[in-house]
N, C-alpha and C positions, 0 to 999 in steps of 0.2 A: 591107586593104580587103575581101577575100573573107570573112574571118572576121566582119567587121561585117555584111555582107550576109546571111551564114548565120545569125548571131544574130538579126538583125531578122526574117528569115523565120521562124525558130523561134518567136520571140515572137509574131509575127502569127498563126501557126497554133495556138499553144498547145502546151504540152508534155503530151502525152497520158499520159506515164508516171505523172504524179501522179494522174490520174483513174482509172486501171485498178484500183489497190487499193481505192479508195473504191467503185467500181462493184461489184467482187467482194464487198466487205463488205456492201453494200446488198442484193445478190442473196442472199447467205448468210442475212442477218438476216431478209429477207422470207420465205424458205422456212422458216426456223425458226419465225417468228411464225405462219405458216400452219399448221404442224404443231401448235404449241401451241393455236391456236384450235380445231382439230379435236379435240385431246385434251380440251380443256375442254368441247366440245360432247358428248363421250361422257358426261360426268357429267350433263349436262342430259337426254340421251336416257334415261339410267338413271332419273332422277327422273320423267320423263314416261312411263316404261314403254314405250318405242318398240321394244324387242325386240332380239334377238340380231343380226338382219340389219343393223340400223342401226349397231350398235357395230362389227361386222366391216367394214362399208363405211367407217366413220370410221378404223378402224385401218389400212385400206388407204391412205386419204388421208394419214394421218400418215406412213406409210412412203414414199409418193411424194414428199411434201414434204421428208422427210429425205434421200432420194436426190438430190433437186435441190440441197439444201444441200451434201451431200457432194461433188457434182460440181464445186462451186466451190472452187477451191484457194485458201484464205485463209491458210494457214500456209506461210511461205517455207522454214522449216527442214524438210528431208525427214524427220527423226526425229519432229518434232511432227506433221507431216502423216500419217505412218504410224501414230502413236499414236492420232490422231483417227479414222483409218479403222478401227482395231481397236475403238474405242468404238462406232462406227456398226455394225460387224458384230455385236457383242455385243447391241446394241439390236435389230437386225433379228431375231436369234434369239429374243429375248424377245417381240418382236411376234408372231412365228410361233406361239409357245406360247400367247400370249394370244388369238390369233385362234381357236385350237382350244378355248379354255376356254368354260365356260357363264357368260355374263354376266347371266343372268336371276336373279331372286331376291336373296338377301342377299349373294351372292358378288360381284355387280357392283361395288359401291363399294369393296370390298377389292381387287379387281383393278385398279380405277382408281388406287387408292393405290399399288399396285405399279408401275403404268405411270409415275406421277409420280416415284416413287423412281428408276426407271431413267433418267428425264430428268435428275434432279438429280445423278446420278453424273457424267455428262459435263459438265453445266453447272458443277458444282463444280470441275472440272479446267480447263476451257477458257474459261469466260465471263470477259470482260474488263470 
């Protein structure tokens, strides 16, 4: 009888174990989508000649969004989580280099292509 009461109570409350991974995945995807939107906006800023400051501001926003995504632990396997963290660390180092680069003139689109390549390295490994 106790078991039935417990099971009924559990069913009435809902099993939150099922929703947590979905919530984490949604948070991760949302942060990654925001980072991608900022990255794409860099190309628009280059086309509209908005200048170095605009690009650097967007690079900082890309980094913040990626840090938000990284903070969400979506990989259960510790080895996969550690591998993903290494990819993030490598990307942050590249962002730091790109932040110091001159995005004005003809180099801007080339740097944007490099940024997209850095994104694709991780996406190629982890995107499901």
